[in-house]
N, C-alpha and C positions, 0 to 999 in steps of 0.2 A: 480255319487253319490252326488257331490257337488250341482248340479242343483236340485236333488231331495230334499236334505236337505233344500235348499233355498225355494222350493215350500212349504214344510211342515211348515216352519217358518211363512209363510204368511197365512196359513190356518185359524188361529184365526180371522184375519181381514176379510177373505172371509166369514167365518161363521157369524160373526156379521152383515156384509153387507147384506147377503142373509136373515138373520133372520128378520131384520127390513124392508128391501125393500119389502119382500113378505107380511109382516104384515101391511104395511102402506096403503094398499088399503081400509082398513076398521078400525073401532075403535078397540083398543087393551084393553082387560080387565086385570087389574093388581091388585094383592093383596098379602098380606103377611100373612102366616099362623101363628099358635100359636108358632111355633118353630123359627119364624123370617125368614123363607125362602120366597124369592120372587117368584111369579109365573106370567107368561104371557100367555094369550090365546086369540085366535080370536073368541071364542065362550063364551057365558056367563057361569058362574059357580055358584054352590050353596053358595059360600062364601058370607058372609054378609058385608064384608068391601071392596067391589069391587070399584076400581077407574077406570073410563074410560079415556084412554089416546087418545086424538084426533090425527088424522093423521098429523095435522099441527104442533104438538109439536115436540121437539127434542127428539126422542125416545132413541137415543144412550146415553143420559145423565143418563139412569138408569143402565148402565153397568160400572163397575169399569175399569179404564185404564189398569190394570194388564192383563186383558183378551186378549189384543192385543199383549202381550208379551209371554204368555204361551199357553193359549187356552186349558188347560187340564180340562177334565170333568171325573168324576168318574162314572163308570157304577154301579148303585145300584140295578138294577133288569133286568133280561133277561126273556122276556115273551115267546119267541119262537125262531125259527131260523133266524128271520129277524126284531125283534122288541125289543128295550131296553128302559130303563129309565136312565137318567143321572142327575148328580147334579154338580154344580160348580159355584163359584162367587155368592152365595146366590140365585141360580136359580135351578129349577127342571123341567125337561120336557121330553117328550117321543120322541124317534127317530125311524124312519123306515129306515132300511138299504136300500139305493137307488139302483136300478138296478137289484135287485134279488128278487126272490119269493120262500120262503122255504115251505116245506110241512106243511099243517095245522095240529095243534095239536087236533082240534076238540072241545076244550073248555069243558063245563059242559054237553053239550047235544049230542055230536057226538063222534064216535070213530075216532081217529086221523089217518092221512095218514101214510103210511110206511115211515120210516126214519124221521118223524117229531120230535120225542124225541131225536134222535141222532143229528139232526140239532141244537136243543135247547142246548143239552149238549156240542156240539162242540163250540157254541158261548159262553156258560158259561165258559168253560175251557179257552178260549182265552181272554175274556174281563171282566168277573164278578169281581167286586171290584177292578178294575184296572183303571188307568188314560189313557184316549184315546184322540185323536185329532179328530175333526169333520170338514168335508167340506160339508157345507149345500147346498142343491139344492131347497130350498123353503119348502112350506107347502104341505103335502100330505093328504090322507084320515084320518079321525078321529083325525084331528088337530095335526098330528105328523110332526116333522121336518124330511125331507128327507135328508139323509146324507151318505157320505162315512165315515167309521170309520177306523182310523189308530191307530195301536199299534206298537211302535218301528219301525216306518216308513213302516209298512206293511199294505196293504189295506185288512182289514178283510172281506169286502164284496166279494172280489175276492177269498180269501182263502176258503170261504164257497162254492163258485161255483166249485173251483178246487177239493174240497173234495166230490163233487157230492151230496151235501146236500141242493141244491137249483137250480132253473133254472133261466135263464135270464127273467126278468120281461117282460110280454107280452103286457102290456099296452103301452101308449105313453111314450117314454123315457124322462127323466128329461132333461130340456134344459141345455146344456153344458157338459153333462156326455159323457165320451168316451165309447160308446156302444161296439166298436170293441174289447176292452180289455175284456169285459164281455162275449161276444160271443166266443172269442178265448178260454177263460177259460172253458166255457161250452163244447166246442168241445173236448178239452183235457180230461175232465172228462168223456165224452161219450166214447171216444176212449179207455179209460182205464177201462170202466165199473165200475166207482166209484159210490157208494151210490145209488141214485134213478135210475141211468142208468144201474144198475145191474138187475133191474126188467124187466120182460117180458113186451112187449107192452100192453098185455091184463091186466097187473097188475098195470100199471102206469097211473096216471091221473094228469094233471097239477093242481097246487093249484088254478089257476083261474077257471078252470072248476069245481073243487071240491067245491069252494065257491058258484058257481052258483047253484049247486045241493044241497047245504047245507046252506041255508040262515040263518043269525043270528036271534035268537029268542029273 
């Protein structure tokens, strides 16, 4: 337990390191909204007061030193079973829970997959409006931070898998992630016929396959 606590204490530093290392291969767009919140993005935005931060600059100067001591981010929105928005230290950004793939909700144009709303509600119950720790694995699709989310020293990504409300991500694993932990959690959920694993094989379709058949409009 002592070793685990020590690891969690350095997560803020790991997050900051990954955030800026992964962003430093290109220009970073930086702006402050009308509420005084700072935003960072590696794609341009509609904001009129955008400042382009060149990779040669010291990007870490934009973060307060306190972040290396606490690293707490408040979850202000849950989009679905594997995507959230967080804020902290005058920053707001989206996070994709790394290593997992939850059933798709369908958005405005499609009917969602079985257990998609249960996955979202599970995540809301555990993290909505709460302070979490993030361990980042870089930038993913749609300009989201890939991260493991921790609440009270518990890996929420793994908890979603254990509940049978997501499958292990079928794409290329994020560098440095312990995929074995995720696969073991999935096997356990399958053996107990939890969530999506209670469906018949004819009823189940992986989120990856579902997205291929239901492209974004």
